[in-house]
C-alpha positions in Angstrom: 32.6 -1.2 -14.7 30.3 -0.3 -17.6 30.6 3.1 -19.2 27.6 5.4 -18.9 27.3 8.0 -21.6 27.4 11.5 -20.0 24.8 14.0 -21.2 27.2 16.9 -20.9 29.6 15.4 -23.5 28.3 17.3 -26.5 28.5 20.6 -24.6 32.0 19.7 -23.3 33.2 19.0 -26.9 31.8 22.3 -28.1 33.5 24.1 -25.2 36.8 22.4 -26.0 36.6 23.7 -29.5 36.0 27.2 -28.2 38.3 27.8 -25.2 42.0 27.3 -24.7 41.4 25.8 -21.3 38.4 23.9 -19.8 37.9 23.2 -16.1 35.4 20.6 -14.9 34.6 20.9 -11.2 32.4 18.8 -9.0 32.4 16.4 -6.1 35.0 13.7 -5.7 34.5 10.6 -7.8 31.6 11.9 -10.1 33.6 11.0 -13.2 35.4 14.2 -14.1 38.7 12.8 -15.3 37.1 9.7 -16.9 34.9 12.1 -18.9 37.8 14.2 -20.1 39.9 11.1 -21.1 36.9 9.8 -23.1 36.3 12.9 -25.2 39.9 13.5 -26.3 42.6 11.1 -27.4 45.8 13.1 -28.0 46.2 14.7 -24.6 48.8 13.7 -22.0 47.0 12.6 -18.8 48.6 13.7 -15.5 47.0 13.1 -12.1 48.3 14.9 -9.1 47.5 11.9 -6.9 50.9 10.9 -8.1 53.3 12.4 -5.5 56.3 12.6 -7.8 54.4 14.5 -10.5 52.9 16.8 -7.9 56.3 17.5 -6.3 57.8 18.5 -9.7 54.7 20.6 -10.6 55.0 22.6 -7.4 58.8 22.9 -7.2 59.7 23.4 -10.9 56.7 24.2 -13.1 59.0 25.0 -16.1 60.6 21.5 -16.0 57.1 20.0 -15.5 55.9 21.5 -18.7 59.1 20.5 -20.6 58.4 16.8 -19.6 55.0 16.7 -21.1 53.2 17.3 -24.4 51.7 20.6 -25.3 48.1 19.4 -24.6 47.4 18.0 -21.2 44.7 16.7 -19.0 45.6 17.8 -15.4 43.6 15.9 -12.8 43.0 17.3 -9.3 44.6 20.6 -10.4 43.7 22.2 -7.0 46.8 20.5 -5.6 49.2 22.3 -7.9 48.1 26.0 -8.1 51.7 26.9 -8.9 51.0 25.8 -12.5 48.3 28.5 -13.3 50.7 31.4 -14.1 52.6 29.1 -16.5 49.5 27.9 -18.1 48.6 31.5 -18.8 51.9 32.0 -20.5 51.5 28.9 -22.6 48.0 29.9 -23.7 49.1 33.5 -24.6 52.0 32.1 -26.7 49.6 29.7 -28.5 47.2 32.5 -29.2 49.9 34.8 -30.6 51.2 32.0 -32.8 47.7 31.2 -34.1 47.1 34.9 -34.9 50.4 35.2 -36.8 49.9 32.0 -38.7 46.2 32.7 -39.4 45.3 29.4 -37.6 42.6 28.4 -35.2 43.3 28.5 -31.5 43.7 25.1 -29.7 42.5 23.9 -26.4 45.8 23.2 -24.5 44.6 22.3 -21.0 41.7 20.2 -19.7 41.5 20.4 -16.0 39.5 18.7 -13.3 39.2 19.6 -9.6 36.9 19.0 -6.7 37.3 22.2 -4.8 35.5 25.0 -6.7 36.2 27.9 -4.3 39.9 27.1 -3.9 40.2 26.7 -7.7 38.3 29.9 -8.5 40.8 32.0 -6.4 43.6 30.8 -8.6 41.6 31.0 -11.8 40.6 34.6 -11.2 44.2 35.6 -10.8 45.7 33.7 -13.7 43.3 32.4 -16.3 40.4 34.9 -16.4 39.0 35.1 -19.9 41.0 32.0 -21.0 39.1 29.3 -19.1 35.6 27.8 -19.4 34.2 26.2 -16.2 31.8 23.3 -16.3 30.3 22.0 -13.1 29.6 18.2 -13.1 27.5 16.2 -10.7 26.9 12.4 -10.4 25.0 10.2 -12.8 21.6 11.5 -13.6 18.5 9.4 -13.8 18.3 10.1 -17.6 21.9 8.9 -17.9 21.3 5.7 -16.0 18.3 4.9 -18.3 20.2 6.0 -21.5 17.7 8.8 -22.3 19.1 10.9 -25.1 17.3 14.2 -24.2 19.8 16.8 -23.2 17.3 19.7 -22.5 17.2 21.3 -19.1 13.9 20.5 -17.3 11.4 23.3 -17.9 7.7 22.6 -17.4 6.6 23.9 -20.8 5.2 22.4 -24.0 8.5 22.3 -25.8 10.3 20.3 -23.1 7.3 18.0 -22.2 6.7 17.0 -25.9 10.3 15.9 -26.2 10.4 14.0 -22.8 7.1 12.3 -23.5 8.9 10.3 -26.2 11.3 8.9 -23.6 9.4 9.1 -20.3 10.8 6.8 -17.7 9.3 3.9 -15.7 9.9 4.9 -12.0 9.0 1.5 -10.4 12.6 1.3 -9.0 12.7 4.9 -7.9 13.5 4.3 -4.3 16.3 2.0 -5.2 17.7 4.8 -7.4 17.3 7.3 -4.5 19.0 5.0 -2.0 21.7 4.0 -4.4 22.9 7.5 -5.1 24.5 8.9 -8.2 28.2 8.1 -7.9 29.5 6.3 -11.0 31.4 3.8 -8.9 28.1 2.5 -7.5 25.8 3.1 -10.5 28.0 1.3 -13.0 29.4 -1.5 -10.9 28.6 -3.8 -8.0 30.5 -2.1 -5.3 29.2 -2.5 -1.8 27.1 0.6 -0.9 28.1 0.8 2.8 31.8 0.3 2.1 31.8 2.8 -0.8 30.2 5.7 1.1 32.3 5.0 4.3 35.5 5.2 2.3 34.2 8.2 0.3 33.5 10.3 3.4 36.8 9.4 5.1 38.8 10.2 1.9 36.8 13.5 1.5 37.6 14.6 5.0 41.2 13.6 5.0 42.1 15.1 1.6 39.6 17.8 0.4 38.4 19.2 3.7 41.8 19.2 5.4 43.3 21.1 2.5 40.8 23.9 3.0 40.7 23.9 6.8 42.4 21.8 9.5 39.9 19.6 11.3 41.1 18.7 14.8 38.5 16.0 15.3 37.2 14.2 12.2 34.3 13.0 14.3 33.0 16.5 14.6 33.0 17.0 10.8 31.3 13.6 10.3 28.6 14.6 12.8 28.3 18.0 11.0 27.8 16.2 7.6 25.1 14.0 9.1 23.3 17.0 10.7 23.3 18.8 7.3 22.1 15.7 5.5 19.2 15.3 8.0 18.1 18.8 7.1 18.3 18.5 3.3 15.3 20.4 1.8 15.0 22.6 4.9 15.9 26.2 5.7 19.5 26.7 6.6 19.8 27.1 10.4 23.4 27.5 11.6 22.5 27.4 15.3 20.5 24.2 15.0 23.3 22.4 13.1 25.8 23.7 15.6 23.8 22.3 18.5 23.7 18.8 16.9 27.4 18.9 16.0 28.9 20.4 19.2 30.8 23.2 17.5 30.1 26.9 17.1 27.7 28.4 14.6 30.7 30.3 13.1 32.4 27.0 12.5 29.2 25.5 10.9 29.0 28.5 8.6 32.6 27.9 7.4 32.0 24.2 7.0 28.8 24.8 5.0 31.0 26.8 2.6 33.3 23.8 2.3 30.5 21.4 1.4 29.1 23.9 -1.1 32.5 24.5 -2.7 33.0 20.7 -2.9 29.8 20.4 -4.8 28.2 18.1 -2.2 25.3 20.6 -1.3 23.4 23.2 -3.1 22.0 26.4 -1.5 18.7 27.4 -3.1 18.0 31.0 -2.5 14.5 32.6 -2.0 12.9 34.3 -5.0 12.8 38.1 -4.9 10.8 40.5 -6.9 9.7 44.1 -6.1 6.1 43.2 -6.7 5.9 40.4 -4.3 5.1 40.5 -0.6 7.8 40.5 2.1 9.8 37.3 1.9 12.3 35.6 4.1 16.0 35.7 3.1 17.2 32.4 4.4 18.4 29.8 1.8 17.3 26.2 1.7 20.0 23.6 1.4 19.9 20.3 -0.5 22.3 17.4 -0.6 23.2 16.6 -4.2 23.6 12.9 -3.8 20.7 11.1 -2.0 22.9 7.9 -1.5 25.4 9.9 0.5 22.5 11.6 2.3 21.0 8.1 3.2 24.4 6.8 4.4 25.0 9.8 6.6 21.5 9.6 8.2 21.6 5.8 8.5 18.7 4.9 6.2 20.2 1.7 5.0 17.7 0.3 2.5 15.4 1.6 -0.2 12.4 0.2 1.8 13.2 2.0 5.0 13.4 5.3 3.0 10.2 4.7 1.0 8.2 3.9 4.1 10.0 6.1 6.6 9.2 9.5 8.1 11.8 11.2 5.8 10.4 9.8 2.5 9.1 13.2 1.3 12.3 14.8 2.2 14.3 12.3 0.2 11.9 12.6 -2.7 12.2 16.4 -2.9 15.9 16.3 -2.5 16.2 13.8 -5.4 13.9 15.8 -7.7 15.8 19.0 -7.0 19.2 17.3 -7.6 17.9 15.8 -10.9 16.6 19.2 -12.1 20.0 20.8 -11.2 21.8 18.1 -13.2 19.6 18.7 -16.2 20.6 22.3 -16.2 24.3 21.7 -15.7 24.5 18.9 -18.3 23.0 21.3 -20.8 25.6 23.9 -20.0 23.1 26.1 -18.2 23.6 28.0 -15.0 21.4 27.2 -12.0 21.4 30.8 -10.7 17.8 31.2 -11.8 16.5 28.3 -9.7 14.9 29.5 -6.4 12.2 28.7 -3.9 9.6 31.1 -2.6 8.4 31.6 1.0 6.8 34.7 2.4 6.5 36.0 6.0 3.2 34.0 6.4 5.1 30.7 5.8 3.4 30.2 2.4 5.9 28.4 0.2 6.5 27.2 -3.4 9.1 24.4 -3.6 10.8 25.6 -6.7 10.6 28.8 -8.8 12.3 28.7 -12.1 13.0 31.9 -14.1 13.8 31.0 -17.8 14.2 34.0 -20.0 11.3 36.3 -19.2 9.0 33.5 -17.9 8.6 32.3 -14.3 7.5 28.8 -13.6 6.2 27.7 -10.2 6.8 24.1 -9.2 5.5 21.9 -6.3 7.2 18.6 -5.5 4.9 16.1 -4.0 5.5 12.4 -3.3 1.9 11.6 -3.8 0.4 9.5 -6.7 -2.8 11.5 -6.4 -2.0 15.1 -7.4 -4.6 17.8 -6.8 -4.9 21.4 -7.9 -5.2 22.4 -4.2 -1.5 21.6 -3.9 -0.7 24.6 -6.1 -2.7 27.2 -4.2 0.5 29.1 -3.4 1.2 29.7 -7.1 -1.2 32.6 -7.1 1.3 34.5 -4.9 3.4 35.1 -8.0 0.5 36.7 -10.0 1.6 40.3 -9.2 4.7 39.7 -11.3 2.7 39.0 -14.4 0.2 41.9 -13.7 3.1 44.3 -13.3 4.3 43.4 -16.8 7.8 42.6 -15.7 7.7 38.9 -16.5 5.3 36.3 -17.8 3.9 33.6 -15.5 4.3 30.2 -17.2 2.3 27.0 -16.5 2.7 25.7 -13.0 3.7 22.1 -12.3 3.2 19.5 -9.6 6.0 16.9 -9.9 4.6 13.7 -8.5 4.4 9.9 -8.8 1.2 9.6 -10.8 2.4 7.9 -14.0 0.6 10.1 -16.6 1.0 13.7 -17.7 -2.2 15.7 -17.3 -3.8 19.1 -16.8 -5.2 19.6 -13.3 -6.5 23.1 -14.2 -5.9 25.8 -16.8 -2.2 26.5 -16.7 -1.4 23.7 -14.2 0.0 20.3 -15.0 0.7 17.2 -13.0 4.1 16.0 -14.3 5.2 12.4 -13.6 8.6 12.3 -11.9 9.7 10.1 -14.9 9.7 13.2 -17.0 12.7 14.8 -15.2 
């Protein structure tokens, strides 16, 4: 398997030099432990997939730490929450010794885990103020193509001038969308069908069952397929429940599991006191279009490209790539939204960066038109009120060249993501 350089590496190294503990969270098999082992050399690597090490960590944490070096990579840390209080003690002892000796603090623990919610409960109790948390997703399109730009996608002059130097040919876009972003597929020749079949079964058997007991794995599989089929749509618990055959309450709990596992993103509606009445329902997006395709039985790039769900796959992929660009730059995605008012007028993505708001439409077309951005005017009251500036709008599309469609409105090729 070929190694693909991860964009987040520089930010991770900076964080390791700043915090005594670093946790990388994200879906199963997105390369968390491989990344940690690549950026450091002198750390003892322990995986809690090893039942003997897991048993010792849970039953005798003191002995566990005695048997390993001071600096450790702890993989799948969610299986051994008993270690968190002892990690706090180790960090506080190190900090005190560094203070007395007038030395710099060290990073003692590099952690990885695939259950963010479960981990956060333990972190908040034990390692608050001592731990940096970095979410990681699958391989980005930039990473696949070895693009060096590590900036988050923002449709302004600064970003576009940098990305123009490394804009991407997207002739194989539908193969990228169908193939997904898992390193095991991107960097090797594993069979797509076999990989995702095994991935889902392992995910349900290990991650899901640790959070909630599933009496029928078929129910959860149908649930995942129902959610995947609605990627890019408003979240409707009752509709998913009807397709799955479970209650809406169960669907709500299972949605939280998918989100805490990093498999989906909930994009919340943009709110501002100067805008008209808006809906409050989030939109959900699958973060890996390969998994989305496998669950919904779109088995080839060609069937996706020419099928009824092509626009849905395209929008999902674009949103996931934008999210990755923010995470890989060490930025939060809390300022990414969509807009939809009570009259069903919608803007696909609203991005608030600093004091500037950028409206974005995502269109599969190769013929962008300024009419596609008519809804952008709905955000003008924000600028008129003086609260925020309204930045240039963008239509992300498949036309190969960057161009202005109107004053303050660009058509941006998808290869600029």
